[in-house]
N, C-alpha and C positions, 0 to 999 in steps of 0.2 A: 576158371572160377571154381573154387572148392565148394564143399557142402556146408550148409549152415542149418542147424536145427536142433532137435531134441537129442541130447546125449544120454540123459537118464530122467527118471521121474519117480515120484512117490506120493502116496496119499495117506491120509489119516481120517477116520470117522469114529467118533465116540461110540462106545458099545451100548450106551443106554438108549432106549427107544420108548416112545409112547404112541398108542394107536389113536387115530381120529375118533373112534368110537368112545374112548375114554374121555376125550375133550368134549365131545358132543353130549355125553351123559351129564357133565357138570352144567352145561349151558342150555340143556333142554332141547337140543337140536336133533333132527333125524339123522342118525349116522349113515344111513344109506344115501340120503341126499348129499351129504358131505362127500362120501367116497365117490359117488357117481359124478359129482360136480368137479372135483379136482383130481380124481384118480390118485390118491395117496393112501397107502395101506398102513404105513407107520412113518415116523420121522425120528431122526437122531436128536439126542439131548446131551449137552455137555455136562459133565460132572461138576460139582462146585469148585473144584480146583483146576478146571480147564478153561482156557480162553484162547483168543486168536494167536497169542504168542506160543502157548504150549502146543496147540494144534499144528502151527507152522513148523515148530521144531521137530515134531514127530514126522511130519511129511518130508521135511528137508533131510533128516537122518535116513529115512527110507530111500530117498532119491540117491543119496551118497552111497549107501550100501549097494543098491541095485547097479549103480554105475562103477563100483569099485574105486570110488573117488575119495579125496580128503577135503576137509573144509577149507584148508588154505589154498586150494585150487580155485575156489569161487571168488571171482574178482568184482562181482556186482550182486547186490541183493535188493530186489524190489518186491514189496508185499502189498497186495491189494485187498482191501477189506472195508466193510461198512461198520465193523464193530471192533476197531483197534482198542486195546485195553486202556490206552491213555489218549486224551484229547491233545495233549502236548507232551510228547516223548515218543520217538519212533519205535515201532515193533521190529523194524529191520535190524536195528542195532542189537536188540536182545537175541534175535535168532542168529545173527552173524556170530556173536560171541559164543552162543551155545554150540555151534557146529565147529568152532575153532578156526573161523576165517581170519585172514590177516588184517592188520591195522590199515594198510593202504588199499582200501577198496571203496567202491561206490555203493551207497545205501540210501534208500528212501522208502517212505510209505506212500501208497497211491489210494485214491478214492474216486470211483466213478460207478457208484452202485455196484451191480453184479458183474461188471466187466472190468473191474480194476485189476484183477489178476491177469487177464489176457492183455491189457494195456502194458503191464509189466513185461509180458512175454515179447511184445513188439519192441519195447525199449531195449531189452537185453539182446534180442536178435539184431537190431540196428547197430548196437555197440560192437557186437562180434563182427558183423559184416564190414564195419568201418575200420576195424583193426584196433579199436581202443582197448578191447579185452579179448581173451581167448575163450573164457567161459564165465557165465553168470547164472543166477538163479532167480526165477520169478515164481511167486507164490500167490495163490488165491485162497483165502481162508476167511471163515466167518462163524460167529455164534449169533445168528440172526434173531431179530426181535419181532414179537407179535403181541399186541396188547391183549389182556385177558378178554375172551369172548369175541375178539375180532377174527375175521376170516383168515388173516395171516397166521393166527395161532395154530391152525391146522397144518401149516406147511413150513413155517420158519424153523430151520434146523441148524446143524453144526457140522463142519468138516472142512477139509482143505487139501490142496494138491500143490506140490512143488515141481516145477519143470526146470531142469538144468539144460541150458542152451549154449552150444559152442560150435567149434569148427573142426574138431577131431573126434573120431569114433562116433560120428553122428548116426543114430539108429533110425530116426524119423526126420527126414529133411523137410524143412518148411520152404516150399518152393515159392510161395507168395503169401502176402497178407495185406488186408485192406480194412478200412473202417468207414462207416456211415454214421452221421451225427446230426441231431436236431434238438431244439429246445422244446421238448414235449413233457409237460408236468404231470406225469402219471404216478409218481411216488417220491416222497421226500421225508426228511427228518431234520428239524432245525436243531441248532446247537443247544444242548442241555435237555432236550426232550428224550424220554426213555424209549418211546415207541414211534414208529413211522406212521405217516398218513398217506393214503392212496386215493387218487382220483379214478374211481372204478371205470367210468366210461372212457377214459384214456388208456386203460391198461392193455386192452387187446389190440384192436385194429390199428389205431394211430401210433401206438408205442411198440409193443413186442413184435407184432406180425409185420408191420411196415419195415422195421429196421432189420429183423432177422431175414425175412424173405428177400429184401433188397440186397443185403450184403451177400447172401448165398447166390443170388442170380448174377450179381456183379462179378463175383469170384469165378463162377463157371464161364461167364463171358470172357473174362480176362485170360483164363487158362484154356479156353476153347474146349471145355468138357461138358458132358451131359450127366445127369444123375446116375445112369447105368455105368459110367466110367469109375464110380467110387465103390469101394468095398464096404465102407462105413461112413456114417454121417452122425454128427452129434451137435446138439443145439442147447442153448441155455434152457433150463427146465425149472420154471417157477412152480410148476405142478406137473401132473402126468399127462395132461391133455394138450397144452400149448405146443410142446415140442413135436408131438405126433402130428398135430395139424400142420405145423410149419413144414415138417418133412414131406407130408403129402402135397402141400401147396407147391413145393419145389420139385415134386416128382419122384421122391424116394419111397422105397418099400420098407415094410416092417423089418425084414431080415437085415437091412442096412443100418437101422437106427436102434434096434432093440438092445444091442450089447451095451451101448452107452446111456441108455435110459434108466437112471437110478432113482429119480425122485419118488416113484411109487414106494420105494423101500426105505429111503433115508430122508425124504423131504427136500426142501429147497435150501441148499448150502450157500446160496447167494454168490459171492465172489468165487467160490469153489465149484459151483454147479457144473458148468460146461467142462472145466478142467478135470474134475473127478470122473466125469463121463469119458473124457478122452483117455484118462489113465486106465480105466477099465478096458477100453478098446486096445490100448497098447499092450495090456496084459496078454491078449490073445492074438495080436497082429503077427503077420508073417511077411517075409520078404516079398516086395512087389505090391503090397496093399496100398490103396489110396484112401485118404480120409478127408472129408470136408467137415470143418469144425467152425461153428458160429456162436459167439457169445452175445449177450445182451445186457445192457445196463440201463436202468431207468434214468430218465432225465433228458435225452435218451440217446443210445447209440449201440452199435454192434461192431465187433471185430471178427473178420473171417480169415480162415487159414486153409490153404491147400497143402496137405502133408503127404509125403510119399515114404513108405517104410522100406528099409533095406535089410540086408543080412545081419547087420550089427545088432538087430533086435534080439537075435538068438542068444547073444552074450548076456543081455539083460535078463532074459528069461531063466538063465542058468544060475543066477547068483542068490536065489532063495529069499529075496525081499518079499514082504507081505503083499499080496494082491488085493484088489478092491473086493473081489468075491469072497476072499477069506475074511475081510473086515465085515462084510455083510452077515457072515455066519456067526460072528462072535457078538451076541446081543443079550441084553437084560432089559425086560420091559418094566416100566414104571406105572404107578397109578397117578392120578392128577395131583394128589397131595405131595408126593415125592418130587414130581415134575416141577410144581410150583416152588418147592424148597430149593431144588437144584438151580432153577432159573431166577431165584431171588424175587419172585413175584409177590411174596408175602413179607411185609415189613412191620415188625412189632413196635408199637409205641413204647415210650419209656415207662408209662404208668399202667401198662396192661397187667391185670391181676390173674 
């Protein structure tokens, strides 16, 4: 049996940021309570001309550059998001065309809250393993929404990651993947509604922690591994506190999860959250490293991956594609007025004087 897994990867995070202190100032909240409650120091904001399609294109192009690949080599494209620019028209076709993919390819959009991107990874992996394709791309990307004044406004951000999965020149082998799923109504947005609703008492224990911890434990049981067998661990990160608690519940130490913990600096990129964290880990990973990666999507479910890095990772490191840490350094901070303008939270009436 050959190797199947990540051939290349790429991320994109908008350069604009806003601090929770600035949002708290507008709504009369105590900024220290906000920061201590969610452990977010700033969050990314898409510019007015950025959406899930443009973010996905940037991430996809970075993945192709890092892997020394061409768009026509991508035989499948699956994009997971909660904020596709069209209710009826796929983002996957836009991105496929932008990277120069061929006409005869598989393409579709996915939606499962914040784990739609990792569901795409599982789909592409299965297609490669079955022999249907040699190489495909899965993208998790979002420009997530939070109503003005809602707690989600402090965390909902923008960004995305593309993972190219294949069976040749595999740099990070996906040795196993699994999912856990239940009907847990912790978060939802109905058709036509601009902002989501959340059932706060469901958010923590019955939703996030039950699924993430269960998926992590099940994966370690399947692979006969312990926390100390992994060099890195990365989890879905709706805020800065949930993933650190999940890591500790599973027995991981800070040195294992800190590299992939990005929410304190960029907020919750929803479908991109775990995948961007995994991208940051791959930026520094070396031959022999093991990674446990667990996503989470409200509604609710988790996807877990056992990943083993090999010497091919060095070729990816040499090609000069932008790293996640470099994206974190290129920032411009906004005040709430510009943030509201960028996010189109202010709508002027026709007769405003």
